[in-house]
C-alpha positions in Angstrom: 0.0 0.0 0.1 1.0 3.5 -1.0 1.4 6.0 1.8 -1.2 9.0 1.3 1.7 11.5 2.1 4.4 13.1 -0.6 8.0 14.1 0.2 9.3 17.2 -1.1 12.8 19.3 -0.5 11.1 21.3 2.4 7.6 20.0 3.1 4.9 17.1 3.0 2.1 16.6 0.7 -0.7 14.6 2.7 -4.2 13.8 1.0 -6.5 13.7 3.9 -10.6 12.6 3.6 -12.2 15.0 6.4 -15.6 13.8 7.9 -16.9 17.1 9.8 -19.4 17.1 12.4 -17.4 13.5 13.4 -18.1 13.5 17.2 -14.1 13.9 18.1 -10.9 15.4 16.6 -8.7 12.1 16.0 -7.6 10.1 12.9 -9.1 7.1 11.8 -6.3 4.8 9.8 -5.3 5.2 5.9 -7.6 4.0 3.0 -7.2 3.3 -0.2 -10.3 4.6 -2.8 -11.5 2.8 -5.9 -8.9 5.0 -8.0 -6.2 3.5 -6.0 -5.6 6.8 -4.2 -4.6 6.6 -0.7 -5.8 8.9 1.8 -5.6 9.6 5.7 -9.2 9.4 7.2 -9.7 12.6 9.8 -13.0 13.4 11.7 -13.6 16.7 13.7 -16.1 17.8 15.6 -16.4 21.2 13.8 -19.3 21.9 11.5 -18.2 22.3 7.6 -19.4 25.8 7.5 -17.1 29.2 7.0 -13.9 26.8 7.0 -14.6 25.7 10.9 -13.9 22.2 9.6 -10.9 22.8 7.8 -9.5 25.2 10.5 -10.0 22.0 12.9 -8.1 19.7 10.5 -5.2 21.9 10.3 -5.3 22.4 14.2 -5.6 18.4 14.6 -2.6 17.7 11.9 -0.2 20.6 13.6 -0.6 19.4 17.3 -0.3 15.4 15.9 3.3 16.1 14.1 4.4 18.7 16.6 4.4 21.9 14.2 3.0 25.3 14.2 -0.8 25.7 12.7 1.2 28.3 10.6 3.0 25.4 8.6 0.3 23.6 8.0 -2.0 24.7 5.0 -4.8 23.3 2.5 -3.6 23.1 -1.0 -6.7 22.1 -2.6 -10.3 20.8 -1.3 -11.3 23.7 0.6 -15.3 22.7 -0.2 -14.4 19.0 -0.7 -14.0 15.9 1.6 -10.7 15.0 -0.2 -8.1 17.4 0.5 -4.6 18.0 0.1 -2.5 19.7 3.0 1.0 21.2 2.9 3.4 20.5 6.0 6.2 22.6 6.3 9.4 21.1 7.9 11.6 18.2 7.5 10.0 15.7 5.4 11.1 12.3 6.5 10.7 13.6 10.6 6.8 14.6 9.1 6.3 10.9 8.0 7.5 9.2 10.6 5.2 11.2 12.7 2.3 10.5 10.2 3.6 6.6 10.5 3.3 6.6 13.9 -0.4 8.0 14.0 -1.9 6.1 10.9 -0.8 2.9 12.8 
């Protein structure tokens, strides 16, 4: 199985499938869709209005990998369930932390 993140020189890109209004802020493992794309499943308690769920996702990711919220940004998927996040920092270190999170 491939991983839902790709390493670049100074950052990592993470593909996430977000469930807003999910009852808790947590990661639910890695899944592969019918097209073979791998993504990290996440849920947040925030509702999907005015960017609240996206902000909650950024807060969850930044806290989980130990970087400032300002180092996590939304690349695509602002209104979609599938999102791509850019996480600035040492990509290999970030990948190790994400492997630990995803089980």
